[in-house]
Structures are given as structure tokens and as C-alpha cells.
MDAnalysis code that builds the backbone (N, CA, C; Angstrom):
import MDAnalysis as mda
import numpy as np

u = mda.Universe.empty(645, n_residues=215, atom_resindex=np.repeat(np.arange(215), 3), trajectory=True)
u.add_TopologyAttr("name", ["N", "CA", "C"] * 215)
u.add_TopologyAttr("resid", np.arange(1, 216))
u.add_TopologyAttr("resname", ["ALA", "SER", "SER", "LEU", "ASN", "ASN", "LEU", "GLY", "TYR", "ALA", "TYR", "HIS", "SER", "LEU", "GLY", "ARG", "TYR", "SER", "GLU", "ALA", "ILE", "GLU", "TYR", "TYR", "GLN", "GLN", "SER", "LEU", "THR", "ILE", "GLN", "ARG", "GLU", "ILE", "GLY", "ASP", "ARG", "ARG", "GLY", "GLU", "ALA", "PHE", "SER", "LEU", "ASN", "GLY", "LEU", "GLY", "TYR", "ALA", "TYR", "ASN", "ALA", "LEU", "GLY", "ARG", "TYR", "SER", "GLU", "ALA", "ILE", "GLU", "TYR", "HIS", "GLN", "GLN", "SER", "LEU", "THR", "ILE", "GLN", "ARG", "GLU", "ILE", "GLY", "ASP", "ARG", "ARG", "GLY", "GLU", "ALA", "SER", "SER", "LEU", "ASN", "ASN", "LEU", "GLY", "TYR", "ALA", "TYR", "HIS", "SER", "LEU", "GLY", "ARG", "TYR", "SER", "GLU", "ALA", "ILE", "GLU", "TYR", "TYR", "GLN", "GLN", "SER", "LEU", "THR", "ILE", "GLN", "ARG", "GLU", "ILE", "GLY", "ASP", "ARG", "ARG", "GLY", "GLU", "ALA", "VAL", "SER", "LEU", "LEU", "ALA", "LEU", "GLY", "LYS", "LEU", "TYR", "GLN", "LYS", "THR", "GLY", "ARG", "ILE", "ARG", "GLU", "GLY", "PHE", "ALA", "ALA", "SER", "GLN", "GLN", "ALA", "THR", "LEU", "ILE", "TYR", "GLN", "GLU", "LEU", "ASP", "LEU", "PRO", "LEU", "ASN", "ALA", "TYR", "PRO", "TYR", "PRO", "ASN", "TRP", "MET", "LYS", "GLN", "ILE", "VAL", "LYS", "PHE", "ALA", "GLN", "ARG", "SER", "ARG", "PHE", "HIS", "LEU", "ILE", "LEU", "CYS", "PHE", "ILE", "LEU", "GLY", "VAL", "PHE", "ALA", "PHE", "PRO", "PHE", "ALA", "LEU", "VAL", "TRP", "PHE", "ILE", "LEU", "LEU", "ILE", "LEU", "TYR", "ARG", "LEU", "ILE", "ARG", "ASN", "LEU", "PHE", "SER", "HIS", "ARG"])
u.atoms.positions = np.array([
    [106.514, 66.485, 85.954],
    [106.249, 67.695, 85.164],
    [106.044, 68.900, 86.091],
    [105.345, 68.677, 87.190],
    [105.118, 69.753, 88.150],
    [106.435, 70.219, 88.769],
    [107.293, 69.279, 89.116],
    [108.597, 69.631, 89.703],
    [109.452, 70.411, 88.703],
    [109.403, 70.012, 87.452],
    [110.155, 70.720, 86.421],
    [109.639, 72.154, 86.258],
    [108.317, 72.295, 86.321],
    [107.722, 73.636, 86.253],
    [108.189, 74.502, 87.421],
    [108.226, 73.887, 88.606],
    [108.662, 74.621, 89.795],
    [110.119, 75.050, 89.680],
    [110.943, 74.182, 89.113],
    [112.347, 74.544, 88.885],
    [112.440, 75.699, 87.881],
    [111.605, 75.630, 86.847],
    [111.572, 76.716, 85.873],
    [111.224, 78.036, 86.524],
    [110.232, 78.004, 87.423],
    [109.808, 79.223, 88.117],
    [110.930, 79.757, 89.019],
    [111.624, 78.848, 89.704],
    [112.717, 79.249, 90.603],
    [113.859, 79.900, 89.818],
    [114.233, 79.290, 88.684],
    [115.309, 79.870, 87.873],
    [114.880, 81.203, 87.252],
    [113.598, 81.288, 86.907],
    [113.074, 82.554, 86.383],
    [113.216, 83.652, 87.443],
    [112.872, 83.320, 88.672],
    [112.961, 84.290, 89.771],
    [114.395, 84.749, 90.003],
    [115.353, 83.886, 89.690],
    [116.766, 84.234, 89.816],
    [117.273, 85.044, 88.619],
    [116.422, 85.178, 87.605],
    [116.840, 85.877, 86.398],
    [117.636, 85.006, 85.448],
    [117.633, 83.695, 85.708],
    [118.370, 82.754, 84.840],
    [117.364, 82.154, 83.852],
    [117.010, 82.971, 82.851],
    [115.883, 82.659, 81.989],
    [116.142, 81.482, 81.044],
    [117.365, 81.334, 80.586],
    [117.672, 80.219, 79.680],
    [117.451, 78.885, 80.374],
    [117.871, 78.797, 81.634],
    [117.661, 77.558, 82.394],
    [116.173, 77.360, 82.703],
    [115.485, 78.463, 82.974],
    [114.039, 78.384, 83.210],
    [113.339, 77.809, 81.990],
    [113.715, 78.294, 80.816],
    [113.116, 77.819, 79.565],
    [113.355, 76.323, 79.389],
    [114.556, 75.890, 79.718],
    [114.897, 74.462, 79.586],
    [113.976, 73.595, 80.450],
    [113.751, 74.016, 81.698],
    [112.886, 73.234, 82.593],
    [111.424, 73.291, 82.166],
    [110.964, 74.474, 81.747],
    [109.584, 74.587, 81.267],
    [109.367, 73.700, 80.035],
    [110.384, 73.663, 79.173],
    [110.280, 72.865, 77.953],
    [110.217, 71.369, 78.274],
    [111.026, 70.922, 79.235],
    [110.978, 69.521, 79.662],
    [109.614, 69.178, 80.246],
    [109.081, 70.087, 81.067],
    [107.768, 69.875, 81.659],
    [106.699, 69.791, 80.578],
    [106.778, 70.685, 79.601],
    [105.805, 70.723, 78.513],
    [105.790, 69.410, 77.735],
    [106.964, 68.867, 77.482],
    [107.070, 67.599, 76.749],
    [106.325, 66.489, 77.485],
    [106.535, 66.403, 78.791],
    [105.873, 65.360, 79.591],
    [104.360, 65.568, 79.603],
    [103.929, 66.802, 79.792],
    [102.493, 67.078, 79.864],
    [101.787, 66.731, 78.562],
    [102.467, 66.937, 77.464],
    [101.884, 66.556, 76.177],
    [101.834, 65.035, 76.024],
    [102.844, 64.358, 76.554],
    [102.873, 62.890, 76.482],
    [101.749, 62.264, 77.300],
    [101.445, 62.858, 78.470],
    [100.428, 62.264, 79.352],
    [99.042, 62.890, 79.162],
    [98.962, 63.909, 78.277],
    [97.666, 64.510, 77.973],
    [97.133, 65.444, 79.042],
    [98.024, 66.049, 79.814],
    [97.611, 66.994, 80.859],
    [97.483, 68.381, 80.225],
    [96.258, 68.697, 79.758],
    [96.049, 69.937, 79.017],
    [96.227, 71.183, 79.900],
    [95.731, 71.114, 81.127],
    [95.870, 72.256, 82.028],
    [97.347, 72.515, 82.349],
    [98.093, 71.432, 82.604],
    [99.523, 71.561, 82.876],
    [100.279, 72.069, 81.661],
    [99.843, 71.629, 80.475],
    [100.454, 72.086, 79.227],
    [100.298, 73.603, 79.089],
    [99.088, 74.098, 79.372],
    [98.835, 75.537, 79.290],
    [99.703, 76.294, 80.290],
    [99.876, 75.714, 81.478],
    [100.685, 76.351, 82.512],
    [102.142, 76.476, 82.057],
    [102.683, 75.395, 81.483],
    [104.076, 75.417, 81.010],
    [104.252, 76.393, 79.851],
    [103.259, 76.459, 78.963],
    [103.323, 77.398, 77.846],
    [103.359, 78.841, 78.353],
    [102.568, 79.121, 79.381],
    [102.602, 80.452, 79.975],
    [103.969, 80.754, 80.589],
    [104.557, 79.732, 81.253],
    [105.887, 79.896, 81.830],
    [106.919, 80.230, 80.766],
    [106.831, 79.539, 79.631],
    [107.745, 79.820, 78.523],
    [107.522, 81.238, 77.996],
    [106.252, 81.635, 77.940],
    [105.950, 82.993, 77.494],
    [106.557, 84.043, 78.407],
    [106.435, 83.816, 79.727],
    [107.039, 84.742, 80.706],
    [108.540, 84.872, 80.474],
    [109.195, 83.708, 80.320],
    [110.655, 83.691, 80.195],
    [111.116, 84.389, 78.920],
    [110.439, 84.106, 77.802],
    [110.824, 84.749, 76.539],
    [110.542, 86.251, 76.584],
    [109.476, 86.637, 77.287],
    [109.185, 88.057, 77.428],
    [110.303, 88.752, 78.215],
    [110.775, 88.087, 79.276],
    [111.855, 88.652, 80.100],
    [113.147, 88.797, 79.294],
    [113.324, 87.934, 78.295],
    [114.505, 88.006, 77.438],
    [114.349, 89.027, 76.312],
    [113.172, 89.631, 76.229],
    [112.924, 90.601, 75.164],
    [112.558, 89.964, 73.846],
    [112.275, 88.663, 73.870],
    [111.890, 87.936, 72.648],
    [110.360, 87.865, 72.606],
    [109.769, 89.029, 72.306],
    [108.334, 89.203, 72.488],
    [107.492, 88.387, 71.508],
    [107.961, 88.226, 70.284],
    [107.196, 87.456, 69.301],
    [107.032, 86.009, 69.755],
    [108.122, 85.435, 70.303],
    [108.043, 84.066, 70.813],
    [107.164, 83.992, 72.053],
    [107.250, 85.022, 72.896],
    [106.404, 85.075, 74.091],
    [104.933, 85.074, 73.688],
    [104.585, 85.878, 72.697],
    [103.203, 85.958, 72.217],
    [102.742, 84.612, 71.676],
    [103.617, 83.945, 70.949],
    [103.279, 82.635, 70.380],
    [102.923, 81.622, 71.479],
    [103.730, 81.586, 72.542],
    [103.465, 80.642, 73.634],
    [102.202, 81.018, 74.414],
    [102.009, 82.305, 74.670],
    [100.803, 82.728, 75.389],
    [99.547, 82.465, 74.550],
    [99.673, 82.600, 73.227],
    [98.536, 82.332, 72.338],
    [98.171, 80.841, 72.367],
    [99.197, 79.990, 72.369],
    [98.940, 78.546, 72.473],
    [98.255, 78.213, 73.797],
    [98.721, 78.843, 74.862],
    [98.120, 78.626, 76.178],
    [96.656, 79.068, 76.178],
    [96.391, 80.229, 75.581],
    [95.026, 80.747, 75.513],
    [94.099, 79.785, 74.774],
    [94.583, 79.228, 73.683],
    [93.779, 78.271, 72.899],
    [93.379, 77.080, 73.754],
    [94.333, 76.547, 74.517],
    [94.053, 75.391, 75.382],
    [93.064, 75.770, 76.483],
    [93.282, 76.929, 77.116],
    [92.385, 77.369, 78.201],
    [90.951, 77.458, 77.701],
    [90.772, 77.940, 76.496],
    [89.430, 78.045, 75.926],
    [88.852, 76.671, 75.605],
    [89.695, 75.763, 75.123],
    [89.236, 74.409, 74.792],
    [88.768, 73.649, 76.030],
    [89.464, 73.832, 77.152],
    [89.110, 73.077, 78.362],
    [88.141, 73.846, 79.264],
    [87.791, 75.071, 78.853],
    [86.813, 75.855, 79.612],
    [87.323, 76.439, 80.911],
    [88.624, 76.686, 80.988],
    [89.212, 77.272, 82.194],
    [89.154, 78.793, 82.062],
    [88.106, 79.403, 82.595],
    [87.894, 80.834, 82.433],
    [88.967, 81.666, 83.145],
    [89.348, 81.241, 84.346],
    [90.390, 81.969, 85.075],
    [91.723, 81.895, 84.323],
    [92.036, 80.708, 83.799],
    [93.260, 80.548, 83.016],
    [93.215, 81.349, 81.727],
    [92.024, 81.414, 81.118],
    [91.841, 82.208, 79.899],
    [92.131, 83.686, 80.180],
    [91.600, 84.182, 81.294],
    [91.840, 85.579, 81.675],
    [93.322, 85.833, 81.908],
    [93.995, 84.864, 82.546],
    [95.426, 84.998, 82.816],
    [96.228, 85.057, 81.513],
    [95.896, 84.190, 80.551],
    [96.601, 84.182, 79.269],
    [96.357, 85.474, 78.497],
    [95.130, 85.992, 78.566],
    [94.826, 87.258, 77.906],
    [95.642, 88.396, 78.519],
    [95.776, 88.392, 79.837],
    [96.611, 89.393, 80.516],
    [98.061, 89.281, 80.060],
    [98.540, 88.053, 79.948],
    [99.930, 87.831, 79.526],
    [100.161, 88.350, 78.107],
    [99.169, 88.139, 77.239],
    [99.272, 88.658, 75.871],
    [99.259, 90.183, 75.885],
    [98.423, 90.751, 76.757],
    [98.404, 92.210, 76.889],
    [99.761, 92.741, 77.295],
    [100.388, 92.058, 78.247],
    [101.707, 92.489, 78.738],
    [102.760, 92.396, 77.624],
    [102.700, 91.310, 76.839],
    [103.680, 91.121, 75.763],
    [103.519, 92.187, 74.678],
    [102.276, 92.462, 74.294],
    [102.051, 93.503, 73.282],
    [102.419, 94.888, 73.807],
    [102.185, 95.104, 75.116],
    [102.605, 96.355, 75.760],
    [104.129, 96.493, 75.636],
    [104.843, 95.414, 75.914],
    [106.312, 95.435, 75.835],
    [106.791, 95.745, 74.423],
    [106.000, 95.333, 73.422],
    [106.341, 95.584, 72.021],
    [105.993, 97.015, 71.600],
    [105.250, 97.718, 72.450],
    [104.816, 99.063, 72.098],
    [103.571, 99.083, 71.241],
    [102.898, 97.925, 71.138],
    [101.656, 97.839, 70.351],
    [100.482, 97.996, 71.326],
    [100.246, 99.250, 71.701],
    [99.347, 99.550, 72.815],
    [97.877, 99.230, 72.527],
    [97.433, 99.461, 71.289],
    [96.025, 99.194, 70.960],
    [95.685, 97.719, 71.149],
    [96.597, 96.843, 70.692],
    [96.366, 95.403, 70.854],
    [96.456, 94.994, 72.326],
    [97.394, 95.613, 73.039],
    [97.527, 95.320, 74.474],
    [96.241, 95.679, 75.208],
    [95.684, 96.853, 74.900],
    [94.439, 97.289, 75.531],
    [93.312, 96.308, 75.234],
    [93.244, 95.851, 74.005],
    [92.194, 94.901, 73.602],
    [92.251, 93.619, 74.435],
    [93.457, 93.087, 74.623],
    [93.599, 91.849, 75.405],
    [93.283, 92.069, 76.881],
    [93.737, 93.185, 77.430],
    [93.429, 93.482, 78.840],
    [91.921, 93.672, 79.041],
    [91.249, 94.286, 78.079],
    [89.803, 94.486, 78.186],
    [89.059, 93.160, 78.144],
    [89.524, 92.237, 77.288],
    [88.917, 90.902, 77.236],
    [89.102, 90.181, 78.569],
    [90.296, 90.299, 79.126],
    [90.590, 89.670, 80.413],
    [89.712, 90.263, 81.508],
    [89.584, 91.580, 81.495],
    [88.778, 92.277, 82.496],
    [87.323, 91.813, 82.457],
    [86.780, 91.630, 81.256],
    [85.399, 91.164, 81.102],
    [85.202, 89.805, 81.762],
    [86.136, 88.891, 81.511],
    [86.050, 87.545, 82.102],
    [86.168, 87.606, 83.616],
    [87.117, 88.390, 84.104],
    [87.333, 88.480, 85.557],
    [86.098, 89.018, 86.276],
    [85.411, 89.942, 85.640],
    [84.180, 90.452, 86.231],
    [83.074, 89.401, 86.198],
    [83.041, 88.604, 85.138],
    [82.019, 87.557, 85.011],
    [82.196, 86.464, 86.063],
    [83.462, 86.108, 86.353],
    [83.711, 85.017, 87.301],
    [83.932, 85.516, 88.726],
    [83.915, 86.840, 88.905],
    [84.060, 87.407, 90.246],
    [85.470, 87.399, 90.798],
    [86.480, 87.429, 89.912],
    [87.880, 87.461, 90.348],
    [88.271, 88.921, 90.584],
    [88.059, 89.408, 91.802],
    [88.275, 90.821, 92.109],
    [89.748, 91.213, 92.019],
    [90.611, 90.336, 92.488],
    [92.040, 90.663, 92.447],
    [92.534, 90.726, 91.007],
    [92.100, 89.754, 90.188],
    [92.464, 89.771, 88.776],
    [91.919, 91.003, 88.074],
    [90.714, 91.401, 88.465],
    [90.088, 92.604, 87.911],
    [90.959, 93.831, 88.208],
    [91.450, 93.923, 89.437],
    [92.296, 95.061, 89.820],
    [93.592, 95.087, 89.016],
    [94.188, 93.912, 88.789],
    [95.435, 93.829, 88.016],
    [95.205, 94.332, 86.589],
    [94.109, 93.888, 85.968],
    [93.802, 94.318, 84.599],
    [93.511, 95.812, 84.538],
    [92.795, 96.325, 85.535],
    [92.477, 97.754, 85.565],
    [93.740, 98.608, 85.693],
    [94.677, 98.159, 86.528],
    [95.932, 98.903, 86.675],
    [96.705, 98.938, 85.356],
    [96.754, 97.788, 84.687],
    [97.452, 97.717, 83.399],
    [96.782, 98.620, 82.372],
    [95.442, 98.598, 82.346],
    [94.712, 99.462, 81.424],
    [94.934, 100.934, 81.758],
    [94.979, 101.251, 83.063],
    [95.217, 102.626, 83.479],
    [96.516, 103.173, 82.915],
    [97.569, 102.375, 82.993],
    [98.880, 102.798, 82.470],
    [98.830, 102.987, 80.951],
    [98.159, 102.038, 80.269],
    [98.101, 102.106, 78.808],
    [97.248, 103.267, 78.326],
    [96.135, 103.522, 79.007],
    [95.294, 104.656, 78.631],
    [96.088, 105.958, 78.737],
    [96.866, 106.094, 79.808],
    [97.652, 107.308, 79.985],
    [98.731, 107.431, 78.908],
    [99.330, 106.293, 78.542],
    [100.362, 106.318, 77.500],
    [99.797, 106.716, 76.143],
    [98.524, 106.413, 75.916],
    [97.906, 106.714, 74.622],
    [97.096, 108.010, 74.653],
    [97.305, 108.825, 75.707],
    [96.654, 110.126, 75.774],
    [95.245, 110.118, 76.315],
    [94.777, 108.949, 76.758],
    [93.414, 108.854, 77.313],
    [93.507, 109.032, 78.835],
    [93.872, 110.244, 79.242],
    [94.218, 110.538, 80.632],
    [93.053, 110.279, 81.582],
    [91.868, 110.743, 81.212],
    [90.713, 110.599, 82.100],
    [90.376, 109.121, 82.325],
    [90.393, 108.330, 81.245],
    [90.114, 106.893, 81.367],
    [91.194, 106.191, 82.185],
    [92.433, 106.638, 82.001],
    [93.539, 106.053, 82.752],
    [93.395, 106.289, 84.236],
    [93.036, 107.518, 84.593],
    [92.840, 107.852, 85.999],
    [91.686, 107.044, 86.589],
    [90.584, 106.925, 85.840],
    [89.406, 106.199, 86.323],
    [89.718, 104.722, 86.556],
    [90.456, 104.105, 85.618],
    [90.808, 102.684, 85.747],
    [91.718, 102.463, 86.952],
    [92.706, 103.318, 87.121],
    [93.628, 103.191, 88.254],
    [92.893, 103.374, 89.580],
    [91.945, 104.319, 89.603],
    [91.169, 104.571, 90.813],
    [90.305, 103.366, 91.172],
    [89.684, 102.751, 90.166],
    [88.878, 101.541, 90.396],
    [89.736, 100.423, 90.973],
    [90.946, 100.267, 90.416],
    [91.862, 99.221, 90.893],
    [92.224, 99.449, 92.349],
    [92.530, 100.700, 92.703],
    [92.894, 101.042, 94.086],
    [91.754, 100.728, 95.043],
    [90.535, 101.060, 94.643],
    [89.363, 100.801, 95.489],
    [89.157, 99.305, 95.715],
    [89.417, 98.503, 94.676],
    [89.277, 97.042, 94.818],
    [90.311, 96.501, 95.799],
    [91.568, 96.975, 95.681],
    [92.617, 96.515, 96.607],
    [92.279, 96.896, 98.043],
    [91.721, 98.083, 98.228],
    [91.322, 98.496, 99.575],
    [90.180, 97.624, 100.087],
    [89.260, 97.298, 99.212],
    [88.123, 96.452, 99.567],
    [88.572, 95.051, 99.975],
    [89.581, 94.522, 99.273],
    [90.077, 93.174, 99.566],
    [90.916, 93.133, 100.838],
    [91.381, 94.307, 101.293],
    [92.180, 94.423, 102.519],
    [93.394, 93.497, 102.485],
    [94.131, 93.564, 101.386],
    [95.321, 92.728, 101.203],
    [96.517, 93.343, 101.919],
    [97.510, 92.516, 102.295],
    [98.738, 93.075, 102.862],
    [99.468, 93.915, 101.819],
    [100.296, 94.834, 102.298],
    [100.977, 95.769, 101.405],
    [101.768, 95.067, 100.308],
    [102.438, 93.967, 100.646],
    [103.277, 93.273, 99.669],
    [102.476, 92.700, 98.498],
    [101.164, 92.525, 98.694],
    [100.329, 91.964, 97.633],
    [99.958, 93.014, 96.585],
    [100.163, 94.299, 96.905],
    [99.814, 95.361, 95.965],
    [100.852, 95.417, 94.838],
    [100.411, 95.555, 93.583],
    [101.350, 95.575, 92.447],
    [101.943, 96.962, 92.222],
    [102.459, 97.553, 93.293],
    [103.067, 98.870, 93.206],
    [104.589, 98.729, 93.262],
    [105.326, 99.726, 92.769],
    [106.795, 99.644, 92.793],
    [107.320, 99.464, 94.221],
    [108.456, 98.775, 94.331],
    [109.039, 98.498, 95.648],
    [109.386, 99.779, 96.408],
    [109.841, 100.825, 95.677],
    [110.200, 102.075, 96.364],
    [108.980, 102.680, 97.057],
    [107.807, 102.542, 96.426],
    [106.592, 103.079, 97.022],
    [106.212, 102.290, 98.277],
    [106.364, 100.972, 98.203],
    [106.064, 100.121, 99.363],
    [107.010, 100.429, 100.521],
    [108.277, 100.697, 100.188],
    [109.258, 101.002, 101.231],
    [108.917, 102.309, 101.953],
    [108.425, 103.291, 101.197],
    [108.021, 104.562, 101.817],
    [106.865, 104.340, 102.781],
    [105.875, 103.541, 102.351],
    [104.717, 103.257, 103.207],
    [105.150, 102.532, 104.472],
    [106.025, 101.534, 104.315],
    [106.518, 100.789, 105.485],
    [107.277, 101.708, 106.443],
    [108.069, 102.627, 105.871],
    [108.812, 103.586, 106.695],
    [107.848, 104.458, 107.493],
    [106.785, 104.924, 106.808],
    [105.815, 105.802, 107.464],
    [105.024, 105.085, 108.559],
    [104.885, 103.758, 108.427],
    [104.104, 102.975, 109.390],
    [104.868, 102.664, 110.677],
    [106.145, 102.948, 110.710],
    [106.960, 102.574, 111.874],
    [106.537, 103.298, 113.144],
    [106.285, 104.597, 113.036],
    [105.907, 105.382, 114.207],
    [105.330, 106.709, 113.753],
    [104.817, 107.485, 114.694],
    [104.274, 108.794, 114.369],
    [105.380, 109.713, 113.839],
    [106.580, 109.593, 114.421],
    [107.709, 110.410, 113.968],
    [108.016, 110.141, 112.491],
    [108.046, 108.874, 112.111],
    [108.335, 108.505, 110.716],
    [107.243, 109.028, 109.776],
    [105.997, 108.964, 110.236],
    [104.888, 109.466, 109.428],
    [105.015, 110.974, 109.206],
    [105.338, 111.716, 110.265],
    [105.494, 113.173, 110.164],
    [106.653, 113.518, 109.230],
    [107.754, 112.750, 109.351],
    [108.914, 112.979, 108.493],
    [108.547, 112.787, 107.023],
    [107.788, 111.731, 106.727],
    [107.360, 111.487, 105.345],
    [106.466, 112.622, 104.847],
    [105.612, 113.126, 105.744],
    [104.712, 114.221, 105.374],
    [105.515, 115.479, 105.027],
    [106.510, 115.799, 105.860],
    [107.334, 116.991, 105.626],
    [108.092, 116.874, 104.307],
    [108.692, 115.708, 104.082],
    [109.420, 115.488, 102.824],
    [108.477, 115.567, 101.632],
    [107.253, 115.052, 101.826],
    [106.271, 115.095, 100.753],
    [105.873, 116.516, 100.392],
    [105.770, 117.385, 101.410],
    [105.418, 118.793, 101.180],
    [106.491, 119.469, 100.326],
    [107.775, 119.173, 100.635],
    [108.870, 119.773, 99.869],
    [108.955, 119.197, 98.450],
    [108.658, 117.896, 98.341],
    [108.784, 117.224, 97.040],
    [107.595, 117.494, 96.130],
    [106.435, 117.842, 96.723],
    [105.193, 117.954, 95.942],
    [105.291, 118.941, 94.773],
    [105.815, 120.175, 94.975],
    [105.867, 121.120, 93.834],
    [106.627, 120.563, 92.640],
    [107.760, 119.875, 92.916],
    [108.555, 119.304, 91.819],
    [107.797, 118.167, 91.133],
    [107.123, 117.331, 91.938],
    [106.354, 116.221, 91.381],
    [105.186, 116.740, 90.556],
    [104.551, 117.822, 91.029],
    [103.413, 118.393, 90.316],
    [103.839, 118.949, 88.962],
    [104.962, 119.676, 88.938],
    [105.478, 120.225, 87.682],
    [105.794, 119.100, 86.708],
    [106.442, 118.046, 87.209],
    [106.784, 116.898, 86.352],
    [105.533, 116.246, 85.795],
    [104.495, 116.105, 86.645],
    [103.254, 115.466, 86.226],
    [102.555, 116.286, 85.149],
    [102.503, 117.621, 85.325],
    [101.862, 118.501, 84.349],
    [102.601, 118.445, 83.011],
    [103.936, 118.480, 83.070],
    [104.735, 118.393, 81.841],
    [104.508, 117.071, 81.115],
    [104.385, 115.993, 81.878],
    [104.147, 114.677, 81.294],
    [102.800, 114.643, 80.580],
    [101.758, 115.191, 81.224],
    [100.426, 115.219, 80.621],
    [100.432, 116.054, 79.341],
    [101.088, 117.230, 79.390],
    [101.166, 118.092, 78.211],
    [101.884, 117.408, 77.061],
    [102.976, 116.720, 77.392],
    [103.740, 116.011, 76.359],
    [102.876, 114.964, 75.665],
    [102.117, 114.195, 76.471],
    [101.290, 113.134, 75.902],
    [100.134, 113.695, 75.087],
    [99.544, 114.784, 75.557],
    [98.452, 115.414, 74.809],
    [98.938, 115.956, 73.469],
    [100.112, 116.619, 73.494],
    [100.673, 117.181, 72.261],
    [101.056, 116.065, 71.290],
    [101.683, 115.011, 71.803],
    [102.081, 113.887, 70.951],
    [100.855, 113.236, 70.333],
    [99.795, 113.078, 71.139],
    [98.564, 112.466, 70.649],
    [97.913, 113.339, 69.578],
    [97.967, 114.680, 69.761],
    [97.382, 115.618, 68.814],
    [98.069, 115.520, 67.467],
    [99.414, 115.533, 67.461],
    [100.160, 115.508, 66.217],
    [100.143, 114.134, 65.536],
    [99.969, 113.072, 66.320],
    [99.945, 111.722, 65.735],
    [98.686, 111.490, 64.917],
    [97.644, 112.297, 65.154],
    [96.387, 112.149, 64.420],
    [96.290, 113.074, 63.205],
    [97.371, 113.801, 62.954],
    [97.353, 114.710, 61.794],
    [97.972, 114.061, 60.572],
])
């Protein structure tokens, strides 16, 4: 069952989601036969990931919900937090932001209780994005800032940060030498006015949309 799960993960990483689902499903069948509840929850989460990647969000939610039920039954708090995060991500993908926020907040509470700092940062980043999307700009900024501080505190390598690859590539470029750092600074000075205008327009758009949606 473990090997089948690993194959599912490998095919998922290749973007071959149908094959990933097939392996996760085979693993799930075995885990149910042998009564491995933790493994069953793991396979259900894998199926949820794969269906989410295919845009089949309702099915993804169903599998993540089943996983969450098992995690709660066996008392796996870390697994429970992970399933709640997965549900948050699926509802976010559906555009149901209020429900997504609710699940991420539940996950965040558990992560703080069990001292999972990295998981806490992941949930805070997700909440930061959702708060900004729903016009809660100040809360979004605060959540993102908290997440950044946790990552700095953990002193993780750059690749461990859940930031876009283009951003990581810029940082790596700047770290090569003093010349590369100066070049990035100069380009940043030229790019900043355009980025600032775009950011202000984005905030105004969200504030206006939020204002009219409540009328």
C-alpha cells in the first residue's frame, strides 16, 4: 500500500493525475482491507490532491472530508490540521472564500496548539491571500507578515519557502555576488513605480468591489 501511494505521488508530480488516482485508489483498497486507518487517511488526501488538480473540486472535498473524519477518530492532530488545510485549498479553488477561511482558521488553531510552526506559517500565508481577496487588506497583510517572521525564525533554506519560483530565482540571482545584488537593486528601483501603481489599483479595485457587494 505504501509503494502504491508513492507511485501515486510520483505520477502526480509528473502531472499524470489519472494514473496517480489509480495508484492511490489501489492503495486505499488495501489499507481498508488491513485496517490501516492512518494509511487510509493518507491515500484519501492523495486522491483529494489529484482531483483538485483536475479541477474536480467537489470530489476533492469529499475525499479530504473523509480523511478529516478518520484523522479525528484516531486523534492525529497534525493530520487533522493537514486535512483542514486541504479543504481550505479546495474551497479556495471553488471561489468559496468564506468556507476556505473557516477551514484554514481551524487548521491554524490546531497548529498553534501542537507547536507546528511551519504548518502555522503555511496556514497564515493562505489566510493572508484570502483576506486580501475578500477586501480585508489589513488582516491579509498582518497574516502574511506573521508567516514571513515564522519562516525567518525557522531559518529554512530558500527552496522550503512557499513563494513563487520566479521570486526564488530572483533571490538566488541576487545571492551570486555583490554585482548581481546591485543589478537587482537597480532593476528594482526602475520597476518599483510600476509595481506600486499596480498594487494601488488592485487595492482600490478590491475595496470598490467589496463596497458594492454589500449593497
